[in-house]
C-alpha positions in Angstrom: 19.0 16.6 -6.9 16.0 18.2 -8.4 12.4 19.0 -6.8 11.1 15.4 -7.9 14.0 13.5 -6.2 14.2 15.4 -2.8 10.3 14.9 -2.8 10.6 10.9 -3.8 13.4 10.7 -1.1 11.4 12.0 1.7 8.5 10.0 1.0 10.1 6.3 0.2 9.5 5.0 3.9 5.6 6.0 3.4 6.0 4.4 0.1 7.4 1.2 1.7 4.6 1.1 4.4 2.1 1.1 1.3 3.6 -1.1 -0.3 3.5 -3.7 2.3 0.0 -2.7 2.9 -0.5 -3.9 -0.8 1.7 -6.8 -1.3 1.2 -9.8 0.8 4.9 -10.8 0.4 7.5 -9.0 1.9 9.8 -9.4 -1.7 6.9 -8.0 -3.6 6.5 -5.2 -1.9 10.2 -4.5 -2.1 9.8 -5.0 -5.7 6.5 -2.9 -6.0 8.8 -0.2 -4.3 11.6 -0.1 -6.5 9.4 0.0 -9.8 7.2 2.6 -8.2 10.8 4.7 -7.4 11.7 3.9 -11.3 8.5 5.0 -12.6 8.1 8.3 -10.5 11.9 9.3 -11.8 11.2 8.0 -15.4 7.8 10.1 -15.7 8.5 12.7 -13.5 7.2 15.2 -16.1 3.9 13.8 -14.5 3.8 15.8 -11.5 2.7 19.0 -11.5 4.7 21.3 -9.4 2.6 22.9 -6.4 -0.3 19.7 -6.5 0.3 17.0 -3.8 3.2 14.5 -4.7 2.9 12.1 -1.7 -1.1 11.3 -3.5 0.6 11.2 -6.6 3.2 8.7 -5.7 0.5 6.5 -3.9 -1.4 6.8 -7.1 1.7 5.5 -9.0 2.5 2.9 -6.8 -1.3 1.6 -7.0 -1.2 1.5 -10.7 1.5 -0.4 -10.5 0.3 -2.8 -7.9 -2.5 -3.5 -10.4 -0.4 -3.7 -13.3 2.0 -6.2 -11.1 -1.0 -8.4 -10.0 -2.8 -8.9 -13.6 0.5 -9.7 -15.2 1.0 -12.2 -11.6 -2.5 -13.4 -12.3 -2.1 -14.2 -16.4 1.2 -16.0 -15.1 0.1 -17.7 -12.4 -3.3 -18.7 -13.2 -4.6 -20.7 -9.9 -1.9 -20.3 -7.8 -2.5 -18.3 -4.4 1.0 -18.5 -2.6 0.7 -16.4 0.7 3.8 -16.7 2.8 3.0 -17.1 6.8 4.7 -14.8 9.3 5.0 -11.5 6.9 6.9 -9.4 9.3 7.8 -6.0 8.1 11.4 -4.7 9.7 10.1 -2.4 11.8 12.9 -1.1 15.1 11.4 -1.4 18.2 10.9 -4.7 20.6 9.6 -8.4 19.9 5.8 -7.6 21.2 5.8 -4.7 18.2 7.2 -6.9 16.4 4.9 -9.9 16.9 1.6 -7.2 16.9 2.7 -5.7 13.4 3.2 -9.3 12.2 -0.7 -10.0 13.3 -2.1 -7.0 11.5 0.1 -7.7 8.2 -1.4 -11.3 8.0 -4.8 -10.3 8.7 -4.4 -7.3 6.2 -3.4 -10.0 4.1 -6.9 -11.6 4.2 -9.0 -8.8 3.3 -9.9 -8.0 -0.8 -7.7 -5.4 -2.3 -10.2 -3.0 -2.2 -10.8 -2.8 1.6 -6.6 -3.4 2.2 -6.2 -0.3 0.1 -8.4 1.6 1.8 -6.9 0.6 5.1 -3.6 0.9 4.1 -3.7 4.3 2.8 -6.3 5.7 6.1 -5.1 3.7 8.9 -1.0 2.8 7.8 -0.2 5.6 6.0 -2.7 8.5 8.0 -4.3 10.0 4.7 -7.7 11.7 5.1 -10.5 10.0 3.8 -10.6 12.7 1.0 -6.8 12.2 0.0 -7.3 8.4 -0.2 -10.5 8.5 -2.1 -8.6 10.6 -4.5 -5.6 8.2 -4.7 -7.4 5.5 -5.2 -9.9 7.4 -7.9 -13.3 6.6 -6.1 -16.1 8.7 -4.4 -15.4 9.5 -0.2 -18.4 7.5 0.2 -17.2 4.3 -1.6 -14.0 5.0 0.4 -15.6 5.1 3.9 -17.8 2.0 3.6 -14.9 0.0 2.3 -12.8 1.4 5.5 -15.5 0.4 7.5 -16.3 -3.0 6.1 -11.9 -3.4 6.3 -11.9 -2.5 10.1 -14.6 -4.7 10.9 -12.9 -7.6 9.0 -9.7 -6.7 10.9 -11.1 -6.8 14.4 -12.7 -9.9 13.8 -9.8 -11.9 12.1 -7.9 -10.6 14.9 -10.2 -11.6 18.0 -10.0 -14.8 16.5 
């Protein structure tokens, strides 16, 4: 295995969580993860050794997600299927799975920009600066998206 394959293998669990944060459907998240891994391996020359591989991987995934969403939008004009009971299979007790299910359903109600920001900072635990770089937005814009996203999540979860 070369360095890109090693880095990708260690990043896959984090990319999977990010995919579930972006997608509203578990199958879409798995498709996104696979497409991202393929793109990373195919374009391994795009990553410069010594730079942040995780940030590059998140950026590749985000761009893949945007491409997939645009394609789906063209294909399914007017259809917005959102499945209830989204659950990310995690180890742990039933209560943790239920709470994660609530959180993922609440996140699916956020606008895309807020959901991306919240997923990177709150779930993936990237710093604000790292997340802003991944999303290619100013730090202030990221901060406002996080604030609005957190407020919206709290309001949704309180209901």
